SEROTOR-991548 format. One record per atom (N, C-alpha, C): residue in one letter; y, x, z. Coordinates in steps of 0.05 Angstrom, whole numbers, padded with zeros to 5 digits, always signed. Each point is the difference from the previous one (the first is absolute). Example, Ala and Ser with C-alpha at 12.3 -4.5 7.8 and 13.67 -1.06 7.14 Angstrom:
// residues 2
A-00114+00264+00156
A+00024-00018+00000
A+00024+00018+00000
S+00021-00007-00014
S+00024+00016+00001
S+00022-00015+00014
//
This chain:
// residues 207
M+00565+03268+01857
M+00026+00012+00004
M+00019-00020+00014
A+00000-00025-00009
A+00017-00020+00012
A-00007-00006+00029
L-00026+00000+00006
L-00008-00007+00027
L+00003+00022+00019
E+00008+00024-00009
E+00007+00022+00018
E+00026-00005+00015
H+00016-00019-00011
H+00026-00006+00012
H-00001-00025+00017
P+00015-00002+00022
P+00000-00024+00016
P+00014-00023-00014
P-00006-00025+00006
P+00013-00022-00012
P+00030+00000+00006
T+00016-00008-00020
T+00029-00001+00005
T+00009-00025+00015
F-00018-00021+00001
F+00006-00024+00016
F-00026-00015+00003
E-00001-00018+00019
E-00023-00017+00005
E-00004-00019-00024
P-00025-00004-00008
P-00006-00019-00022
P+00013-00027+00005
G+00013-00011-00021
G+00013-00026+00002
G+00027-00001+00012
T+00011+00023+00008
T+00026+00001+00013
T+00022+00009-00018
D-00006+00012-00022
D+00021+00011-00017
D-00012+00003-00028
W+00016+00011-00019
W-00008+00004-00027
W+00009+00027-00010
E-00017+00013-00016
E+00008+00024-00014
E-00019+00004-00024
Y+00012+00007-00023
Y-00017+00005-00023
Y-00015+00026+00003
T-00025-00001-00008
T-00016+00025+00000
T-00022-00002-00022
N-00004+00022-00014
N-00021+00001-00020
N-00027-00001+00012
T-00002+00007+00026
T-00027+00001+00013
T-00013-00027-00002
G+00015-00022+00003
G-00011-00026-00001
G-00014-00006-00027
Y+00012+00009-00021
Y-00011-00004-00027
Y-00025+00017-00004
L+00000+00024+00011
L-00024+00017-00002
L-00023-00013+00015
L+00006-00012+00023
L-00021-00014+00015
L-00009-00025-00015
A+00018-00014-00013
A-00008-00023-00016
A-00019+00008-00022
G+00006+00023-00013
G-00018+00009-00021
G-00028+00007+00011
M-00001+00012+00024
M-00025+00007+00012
M-00016-00025+00007
I+00014-00021+00010
I-00013-00026+00006
I-00012-00012-00025
I+00016+00000-00022
I-00010-00011-00025
I-00026+00014-00008
E+00000+00026+00001
E-00024+00015-00009
E-00024-00004+00019
K+00006-00003+00026
K-00022-00005+00019
K-00012-00028-00004
V+00017-00020-00004
V-00010-00028-00002
V-00014-00005-00027
T+00012+00011-00022
T-00011-00007-00026
T-00021+00020-00010
G+00001+00025+00010
G-00017+00020-00011
G+00010+00012-00026
H+00024-00007-00008
H+00013+00011-00024
H+00026+00014+00007
T+00010+00016-00018
T+00026+00013+00005
T+00022-00021-00001
Y+00022+00005+00013
Y+00022-00019+00000
Y+00011-00003-00029
G-00002+00022-00016
G+00008-00001-00028
G-00016-00019-00016
D-00027+00000+00005
D-00017-00019-00015
D+00006-00029+00008
E+00006-00005+00025
E+00006-00027+00009
E+00026-00009-00011
I+00020+00017-00001
I+00026-00007-00012
I-00003-00006-00030
R-00016+00016-00014
R-00004-00005-00028
R-00014-00027-00005
E-00021-00006+00016
E-00015-00025-00004
E+00016-00025+00008
R+00015+00002+00022
R+00012-00024+00012
R+00029-00004-00011
I+00013+00021-00009
I+00028-00003-00007
I+00006+00009-00029
I-00007+00025-00006
I+00007+00011-00026
I-00012-00015-00023
E-00027-00005+00001
E-00013-00013-00022
E+00007-00030-00003
P+00000-00015+00022
P+00008-00029-00003
P+00028-00004-00010
L+00019+00018+00007
L+00028-00003-00008
L+00006+00015-00026
H-00021+00013-00012
H+00004+00015-00025
H+00022+00021+00002
L+00000+00015+00021
L+00020+00021+00004
L-00010+00025-00015
R+00010+00003-00024
R-00011+00020-00018
R+00011+00028+00006
E+00021+00002+00016
E+00012+00026+00006
E-00001+00007+00030
T-00020-00011+00013
T-00003+00004+00029
T-00028+00010+00006
Y-00001+00021+00016
Y-00027+00011+00007
Y+00003+00018+00025
V-00023+00003+00013
V-00001+00019+00022
V-00011+00026-00011
P+00016+00021+00000
P-00009+00025-00013
P-00023+00013+00015
R-00017+00013-00015
R-00023+00014+00012
R+00005+00030-00001
T+00022+00009-00011
T+00005+00029-00002
T+00027+00006+00014
S+00005+00025+00004
S+00024+00009+00014
S+00024+00002-00018
T-00003-00006-00026
T+00022+00001-00019
T+00003-00028-00012
I+00023-00005-00013
I+00005-00026-00012
I-00009+00001-00029
P-00020-00015-00007
P-00009-00001-00028
P+00018-00018-00017
G+00000+00006-00026
G+00015-00017-00018
G+00030+00004+00000
P+00015-00013-00018
P+00029+00003-00001
P+00013-00010+00026
H+00020+00015+00009
H+00014-00008+00025
H+00026+00016+00002
P+00020-00011+00014
P+00025+00015+00005
P-00005+00023+00019
H+00014+00021-00004
H-00002+00022+00019
H+00014-00007+00026
G-00011+00009+00022
G+00012-00005+00026
G+00014+00025+00011
Y+00022-00004+00013
Y+00016+00023+00010
Y+00007-00004+00030
A+00005+00023+00013
A+00009+00000+00027
A+00025+00017+00002
Q+00018-00007+00018
Q+00024+00016+00004
Q+00000+00007+00030
P-00008+00024+00007
P-00003+00007+00029
P+00026+00002+00015
G+00022+00001-00014
G+00026+00002+00013
G+00022-00011-00017
E+00023-00007+00011
E+00021-00014-00015
E+00009+00017-00024
E+00001+00026+00002
E+00009+00017-00022
E-00023+00014-00013
A-00025-00006+00008
A-00023+00015-00010
A-00007-00011-00028
P-00011+00017-00017
P-00009-00009-00027
P-00024-00018+00003
L-00004-00017-00021
L-00023-00018+00000
L-00026+00016-00005
L-00021-00008+00014
L-00026+00012-00003
L-00019-00019-00013
D-00012+00007-00021
D-00020-00017-00014
D-00027+00003+00016
I-00007-00022+00014
I-00025+00001+00016
I-00020-00021-00010
T+00001-00005-00026
T-00017-00021-00012
T-00030+00005+00005
K-00008+00025+00002
K-00029+00006+00001
K-00012-00009+00026
I+00016-00007+00020
I-00011-00010+00025
I-00007-00029-00004
G-00025-00007-00003
G-00009-00027-00006
G-00002-00017+00025
P+00002-00027-00003
P+00001-00018+00023
P-00027-00005+00013
S-00022+00011-00011
S-00026-00006+00011
S-00002+00010+00029
V+00016+00020+00007
V-00001+00011+00028
V+00011-00021+00020
G+00014-00021-00010
G+00010-00020+00018
G-00021-00020+00009
G-00023+00000-00013
G-00021-00018+00008
G+00009-00029-00001
A-00010-00017+00019
A+00008-00028+00000
A+00029-00004+00009
A+00013+00021+00008
A+00029-00003+00007
A+00018+00004-00023
G-00010+00001-00024
G+00018+00002-00023
G-00011+00014-00024
G-00026+00005-00001
G-00013+00014-00022
G-00005-00018-00024
M+00022-00011-00012
M-00003-00017-00023
M+00021+00007-00020
I-00005-00006-00025
I+00018+00003-00022
I+00003-00026-00014
S+00025-00008-00007
S+00005-00025-00013
S+00025+00002-00017
S+00008-00023-00012
S+00024-00002-00015
S+00017-00022+00011
G+00026-00001-00007
G+00017-00022+00009
G-00010-00027-00009
T-00010-00001-00024
T-00011-00026-00010
T-00023-00010+00016
D-00019+00018+00007
D-00023-00008+00015
D+00008-00007+00029
V+00018+00015+00012
V+00008-00006+00027
V+00013-00027+00001
N+00017-00007-00019
N+00012-00026-00002
N-00021-00022-00002
R-00020+00005-00017
R-00021-00020-00004
R-00016-00004+00026
F-00005+00022+00014
F-00015-00002+00026
F+00015-00016+00020
L+00026+00006+00004
L+00016-00014+00021
L+00003-00029-00007
G+00004-00006-00026
G+00002-00028-00007
G-00026-00015+00006
A-00023+00012-00006
A-00025-00013+00006
A-00005-00003+00029
L+00008+00020+00016
L-00004-00002+00029
L+00016-00022+00012
L+00026-00003-00008
L+00017-00021+00012
L-00007-00027-00010
R-00012-00002-00024
R-00009-00026-00010
R-00025-00010+00014
G-00013+00018+00015
G-00025-00008+00013
G-00025+00005-00017
D+00002+00016-00021
D-00023+00005-00017
D-00020+00019+00012
L+00007+00015+00020
L-00017+00021+00011
L-00012-00006+00027
L+00015-00017+00016
L-00009-00006+00027
L+00000-00030+00005
R-00016-00008+00020
R+00001-00027+00009
R+00027-00005+00014
P+00009-00025+00001
P+00026-00006+00011
P+00004+00011+00029
A-00020-00003+00017
A+00003+00009+00027
A+00003+00031+00001
E-00014+00014-00018
E+00002+00029+00000
E+00028+00009-00010
L+00010-00014-00020
L+00027+00007-00010
L+00021-00006+00021
R-00003-00022+00014
R+00019-00006+00022
R+00000+00022+00021
E-00023+00009+00007
E-00002+00021+00020
E+00012+00026-00010
M-00004+00006-00026
M+00012+00024-00012
M+00031-00002+00001
M+00011-00024-00002
M+00028-00004-00001
M+00012-00007+00027
R-00016+00001+00021
R+00010-00004+00027
R+00012+00027+00010
T+00026+00002+00001
T+00013+00026+00003
T+00012+00003+00028
R+00007+00025+00006
R+00016+00006+00024
R+00022+00019-00009
P+00024-00001+00013
P+00022+00017-00007
P-00008+00030+00002
T+00012+00016-00017
T-00006+00028+00001
T+00022+00016+00014
G+00022-00013+00007
G+00021+00014+00013
G+00021+00011-00019
N-00004-00003-00026
N+00020+00009-00020
N+00023-00020-00001
T+00023+00010-00006
T+00024-00016-00001
T+00001-00018-00025
D-00017+00005-00020
D+00001-00016-00025
D-00017-00025+00002
G-00012-00006+00023
G-00014-00025+00004
G-00029+00000-00009
R-00011+00023-00008
R-00027+00000-00009
R-00019-00006+00023
A-00023-00012-00007
A-00021-00006+00019
A-00027+00007-00012
Y-00020+00006+00016
Y-00025+00010-00010
Y-00023-00018+00010
G-00018-00006-00019
G-00024-00016+00006
G-00025+00018-00003
L-00021-00011-00012
L-00024+00016-00004
L+00001+00012-00028
G+00012+00024-00001
G+00002+00014-00026
G+00020-00013-00019
L+00017-00018+00009
L+00019-00013-00017
L+00026-00002+00016
E+00022+00009-00013
E+00026+00001+00013
E+00019-00020-00013
S+00016-00013+00017
S+00021-00018-00011
S+00027+00012+00004
R+00018-00006-00018
R+00028+00009+00002
R+00018-00023-00010
P+00023-00003+00012
P+00018-00022-00009
P+00014+00008-00026
L+00005-00021-00017
L+00014+00004-00025
L+00029-00009+00004
P+00018+00012-00016
P+00028-00009+00001
P+00002-00029-00008
G+00013-00016+00015
G+00003-00028-00006
G-00022-00017+00012
G-00018+00012+00015
G-00021-00015+00013
G-00028+00004-00012
G-00020-00007+00015
G-00027+00003-00008
G-00011+00028+00006
L-00026+00003-00006
L-00014+00025+00006
L-00014+00010-00025
Y-00005+00026-00001
Y-00020+00010-00018
Y-00021+00015+00016
W-00024+00000-00011
W-00023+00011+00014
W-00011+00023-00017
G-00008+00021+00013
G-00011+00023-00014
G-00006+00023+00018
H+00004+00024-00011
H-00006+00024+00015
H+00013+00024-00015
T+00005+00020+00016
T+00009+00026-00012
T-00024+00018+00000
G+00002+00021-00016
G-00021+00020-00001
G+00012+00027-00008
D-00009+00021+00012
D+00010+00026-00008
D-00023+00021+00003
F+00002+00019-00018
F-00018+00022+00000
F+00016+00024-00010
L-00009+00023+00004
L+00016+00024-00008
L+00006-00003-00030
G+00026-00001-00007
G+00008-00002-00027
G+00007-00028-00010
Y-00007-00021+00015
Y+00004-00027-00009
Y+00007-00019+00023
E+00017-00019-00005
E+00005-00022+00019
E+00002-00026-00016
T-00011-00021+00012
T-00001-00026-00013
T+00008-00022+00020
M+00014-00019-00010
M+00006-00025+00016
M-00007-00024-00018
A-00016-00018+00011
A-00008-00023-00016
A+00004-00025+00017
G+00008-00022-00013
G+00004-00025+00015
G-00003-00024-00018
A-00005-00022+00012
A-00003-00025-00015
A+00008-00023+00018
T+00008-00022-00012
T+00007-00024+00015
T-00021-00021-00004
V-00001-00019+00018
V-00021-00020-00002
V+00004-00019-00024
D+00024+00001-00012
D+00004-00017-00024
D-00005+00014-00026
G-00011+00025+00001
G-00010+00012-00024
G+00016+00023-00011
R+00020+00010+00014
R+00015+00023-00010
R-00012+00026+00011
Q-00003+00020-00017
Q-00011+00026+00009
Q+00017+00023-00011
A+00001+00021+00015
A+00014+00024-00009
A-00012+00025+00013
T-00003+00021-00016
T-00010+00025+00010
T+00019+00022-00009
V+00008+00017+00018
V+00018+00023-00006
V-00013+00025+00008
M-00002+00020-00018
M-00012+00026+00007
M+00019+00022-00006
V+00001+00020+00017
V+00014+00025-00005
V-00019+00023+00002
N+00003+00019-00018
N-00019+00023+00001
N+00013+00024+00014
L+00009-00006+00024
L+00012+00021+00017
L-00006-00008+00029
G-00015+00017+00014
G-00006-00005+00028
G-00014+00023+00012
P+00009+00010+00023
P+00024-00009+00014
P+00026+00009-00014
G+00021-00013+00007
G+00026+00007-00011
G+00014-00023-00014
S-00013-00022-00005
S+00012-00022-00014
S+00017-00017+00020
S+00016-00018-00011
S+00018-00016+00016
S-00013-00027+00004
D+00015-00018+00014
D-00009-00028+00004
D+00009-00018-00022
A+00009+00011-00023
A+00011-00016-00021
A-00021-00020-00011
Q-00025+00007+00001
Q-00021-00018-00011
Q+00000-00026+00016
S+00006+00001+00026
S+00001-00024+00016
S+00022-00019-00010
D+00023+00011-00007
D+00022-00016-00011
D-00008-00011-00027
D-00013+00016-00017
D-00008-00009-00026
D-00019-00024+00001
I-00019+00001+00018
I-00020-00021+00001
I+00013-00026+00011
K+00018+00003+00020
K+00013-00024+00010
K+00017-00013-00022
T+00013+00016-00016
T+00017-00011-00022
T-00018-00014-00021
A-00022+00013-00007
A-00018-00011-00020
A-00011-00027+00009
L-00009-00002+00025
L-00012-00025+00009
L+00021-00021+00005
A+00023+00008+00010
A+00021-00020+00005
A+00011-00012-00026
E+00000+00016-00022
E+00010-00010-00025
E-00021-00015-00016
G-00024-00002+00011
G-00021-00015-00014
G-00015+00014-00021
C+00001+00027+00000
C-00014+00016-00020
C-00030-00004+00005
P-00015-00008-00021
P-00029-00005+00004
P-00016+00025+00006
S+00008+00023-00010
S-00014+00025+00005
S+00017+00024-00007
T-00004+00021+00014
T+00014+00024-00005
T-00019+00024+00001
R+00003+00018-00019
R-00018+00023-00001
R+00018+00025-00006
R-00002+00020+00016
R+00015+00024-00005
R-00017+00025+00003
//
């Protein structure tokens, strides 16, 4: 489906976020290893970091206890409970379930260098501007944003029907994850929340 459309720019000349790149990354993982991307994530990340609330779902519904997810199709429209739409349809572009605690643990381990060799982590953190006025920049699956008073936090946003998440960490060990169970229709308040938490030195945040 993606390749039916012409490129929006020549490779290396510009930047734009697209889920297609993550779907391709998942296909490469499966071609090279002979395993599903979910199996590789579990073996290389989930199990070594003891992420007890993180998994790649194999079904189209969310198993186990979880908050309901809602969408608001219009400013005055009533909320719609769309929890039954599971994230497995997102594939390698977002088909995962986790908790704030586990996301914080993952980002902390990543920035400490527990998951990648130094050269690989440096390449992941080699960013280019995204054109946003807030100063954010994007690397290899890792985004940086400036903090009030100086410094950066590193992380990523994620959204799926009914849910939106923003997670970030600093290289000196602060992590924060903010989740809202409304999408589309939520505000950018979570961005302000995470900047405040990290700027004030909060070790972790879970909502």
